[in-house]
C-alpha positions as CSV (number, residue, x, y, z in Angstrom):
1,X,-7.7,4.4,-19.2
2,X,-7.1,5.6,-15.7
3,X,-3.9,7.5,-14.9
4,X,-1.2,5.8,-12.8
5,X,-0.1,7.3,-9.5
6,X,2.8,7.3,-7.2
7,X,2.5,8.5,-3.6
8,X,5.9,9.5,-2.3
9,X,7.0,10.3,1.3
10,X,8.8,13.6,1.9
11,X,10.4,13.8,5.3
12,X,13.5,15.4,6.5
13,X,13.6,17.6,3.4
14,X,14.0,14.7,1.0
15,X,12.1,12.2,-1.0
16,X,12.1,8.6,0.4
17,X,12.8,5.6,-1.9
18,X,12.5,7.6,-5.1
19,X,14.5,4.9,-7.0
20,X,11.9,2.3,-6.1
21,X,9.0,4.6,-7.0
22,X,10.7,5.3,-10.3
23,X,11.4,1.6,-11.0
24,X,7.7,0.8,-10.4
25,X,6.5,3.6,-12.5
26,X,8.6,2.6,-15.4
27,X,7.5,-1.0,-15.1
28,X,3.9,0.1,-15.1
29,X,4.4,2.4,-18.1
30,X,5.9,-0.4,-20.1
31,X,3.3,-3.0,-19.1
32,X,0.2,-0.8,-19.3
33,X,1.0,1.6,-22.1
34,X,3.9,-0.1,-23.9
35,X,6.2,2.8,-23.2
36,X,9.8,2.0,-22.7
37,X,11.0,5.6,-22.4
38,X,12.1,6.2,-18.8
39,X,10.0,8.5,-16.6
40,X,12.5,10.7,-14.7
41,X,10.9,11.4,-11.4
42,X,14.0,13.1,-10.0
43,X,13.8,15.8,-12.7
44,X,10.0,16.2,-12.4
45,X,10.2,16.7,-8.7
46,X,13.3,18.9,-8.6
47,X,11.6,22.0,-7.2
48,X,8.9,20.3,-5.1
49,X,10.5,20.1,-1.7
50,X,8.3,22.0,0.8
51,X,9.9,24.4,3.3
52,X,8.0,23.2,6.3
53,X,9.0,20.5,8.7
54,X,7.1,17.3,9.1
55,X,6.0,14.6,6.7
56,X,4.4,15.3,3.3
57,X,2.6,13.2,0.7
58,X,3.8,13.9,-2.8
59,X,1.2,12.5,-5.3
60,X,2.4,12.2,-8.8
61,X,-0.2,11.4,-11.6
62,X,1.1,10.3,-14.9
63,X,0.5,8.5,-18.2
64,X,3.4,8.8,-20.7
65,X,4.6,11.9,-18.8
66,X,3.9,13.5,-15.4
67,X,0.6,15.3,-15.6
68,X,-0.1,16.4,-12.1
69,X,1.9,16.8,-8.8
70,X,0.4,17.7,-5.5
71,X,2.0,18.0,-2.0
72,X,0.0,17.8,1.2
73,X,0.9,17.4,4.9
74,X,0.6,13.7,5.9
75,X,-0.5,12.2,9.2
76,X,-0.8,8.5,9.8
77,X,-4.5,7.5,9.7
78,X,-5.6,5.8,13.0
79,X,-6.6,2.1,12.4
80,X,-8.3,0.3,15.3
81,X,-10.4,-2.3,13.4
82,X,-10.4,-4.1,10.1
83,X,-12.9,-6.2,8.2
84,X,-12.0,-9.2,6.1
85,X,-13.7,-9.1,2.7
86,X,-13.5,-11.9,0.1
87,X,-13.0,-11.4,-3.7
88,X,-11.5,-14.0,-6.0
89,X,-11.5,-11.8,-9.0
90,X,-10.0,-8.5,-7.7
91,X,-7.0,-7.2,-9.6
92,X,-4.8,-4.3,-8.8
93,X,-1.4,-5.1,-10.2
94,X,-0.6,-1.5,-11.1
95,X,-1.2,1.6,-9.0
96,X,-4.1,3.3,-10.8
97,X,-5.7,6.5,-9.8
98,X,-9.1,4.9,-10.2
99,X,-9.8,1.5,-8.6
100,X,-13.5,0.7,-8.6
101,X,-13.0,-2.9,-7.6
102,X,-11.2,-1.9,-4.4
103,X,-13.7,0.9,-3.8
104,X,-16.5,-1.7,-3.9
105,X,-14.7,-3.9,-1.3
106,X,-13.9,-0.9,0.9
107,X,-17.6,0.0,1.1
108,X,-18.2,-3.4,2.8
109,X,-16.1,-2.5,5.8
110,X,-19.1,-1.2,7.9
111,X,-17.7,1.1,10.6
112,X,-14.3,-0.6,10.6
113,X,-11.4,1.5,9.7
114,X,-9.9,-0.8,7.0
115,X,-10.4,-3.9,5.1
116,X,-8.2,-7.0,4.6
117,X,-8.8,-8.5,1.2
118,X,-8.9,-12.3,0.9
119,X,-8.4,-13.8,-2.6
120,X,-8.6,-17.5,-3.2
121,X,-8.4,-18.1,0.5
122,X,-5.2,-16.1,1.0
123,X,-4.6,-12.7,2.6
124,X,-3.5,-10.1,0.1
125,X,-3.6,-6.4,1.1
126,X,-5.7,-3.7,2.8
127,X,-7.3,-0.9,0.9
128,X,-4.5,1.7,1.3
129,X,-1.8,-0.6,2.6
130,X,0.3,-3.7,2.3
131,X,0.3,-6.0,5.4
132,X,2.9,-7.3,7.8
133,X,2.1,-10.1,10.2
134,X,4.2,-10.2,13.4
135,X,4.9,-13.4,15.3
136,X,7.4,-13.7,18.1
137,X,9.2,-10.5,16.9
138,X,9.5,-11.7,13.2
139,X,7.6,-10.1,10.4
140,X,5.9,-11.9,7.5
141,X,4.2,-10.4,4.4
142,X,1.7,-12.1,2.1
143,X,3.5,-13.7,-0.8
144,X,0.6,-12.8,-3.2
145,X,-0.3,-9.1,-2.6
146,X,-2.6,-7.2,-4.9
147,X,0.1,-4.5,-5.3
148,X,3.8,-4.7,-4.6
149,X,4.2,-1.6,-2.6
150,X,7.4,0.4,-2.3
151,X,7.7,0.1,1.5
152,X,7.1,-3.6,1.3
153,X,9.8,-3.9,-1.4
154,X,12.3,-2.0,0.7
155,X,11.7,-4.3,3.7
156,X,12.2,-7.3,1.5
157,X,15.4,-6.0,0.0
158,X,16.7,-5.3,3.5
159,X,15.7,-8.8,4.7
160,X,13.5,-7.4,7.4
161,X,10.4,-9.4,6.3
162,X,9.8,-12.8,5.0
163,X,7.3,-13.8,2.3
164,X,4.6,-16.3,3.4
165,X,1.2,-17.5,2.2
166,X,-1.2,-16.5,5.0
167,X,-4.7,-18.0,4.9
168,X,-7.6,-16.1,6.4
169,X,-8.0,-18.7,9.2
170,X,-4.4,-18.3,10.1
171,X,-4.7,-14.6,10.9
172,X,-5.3,-15.4,14.6
173,X,-2.0,-17.2,14.8
174,X,-0.1,-13.9,14.7
175,X,0.5,-11.4,17.5
176,X,0.1,-8.1,15.5
177,X,-0.8,-6.9,12.0
178,X,1.1,-3.8,10.7
179,X,-0.4,-1.6,7.9
180,X,2.4,-0.2,5.8
181,X,2.7,1.9,2.6
182,X,5.2,4.4,1.2
183,X,4.1,7.0,3.9
184,X,3.2,4.7,6.8
185,X,6.2,2.9,8.3
186,X,6.0,-0.4,10.3
187,X,4.8,0.2,13.9
188,X,2.8,3.3,13.1
189,X,-0.6,1.6,12.3
190,X,-0.9,-1.7,14.2
191,X,-3.8,-3.9,15.3
192,X,-4.2,-7.4,16.8
193,X,-6.2,-10.3,15.5
194,X,-9.0,-9.6,18.0
195,X,-9.5,-6.3,16.2
196,X,-10.3,-8.0,12.9
197,X,-13.9,-8.9,12.0
198,X,-15.3,-11.0,9.2
199,X,-17.8,-9.9,6.7
200,X,-21.3,-11.3,7.4
201,X,-20.2,-12.6,10.8
202,X,-19.4,-10.1,13.5
203,X,-20.3,-6.5,12.8
204,X,-17.9,-3.7,13.7
């Protein structure tokens, strides 16, 4: 079985949202492997803080214990266009290292930068990101994502976003779409509905 992974933001000399990463990791361990023994990420990452300034991606691969840790500089990947792709059987409830179903959908993006996955008529996630839809200054996130990301969870806890079912045909009702994950904050990777194309309709 594929290993699980957590991608953690290091910035300002500290790990961001480590408690949320640890909670998700332990939930996945119990659900996937039946392991109830807590995974202590704080201890595993004790000596990992890099000396340089800037933002880093700390990638933790684990099964019952942490197996591999890498730290690399992180820059927000530019996103200018996205392709909607439809799959009613895609599943990605846990953050696995290997994800062939998503890889297959990502290959359908043409020359677009990202995909927006539609499942049973509803918007879910992008390939690397959860999605936030902005309307009149308010932020909404799909109520049925493929993966409940840490940044998304934090924004929900803080009351900064609202859960909403968003159908593919409703994407054009919004002003902007933000791509967010543990390393990419709201406002850093943003497109508008006119930057979104539909598979087998308009090519990128």
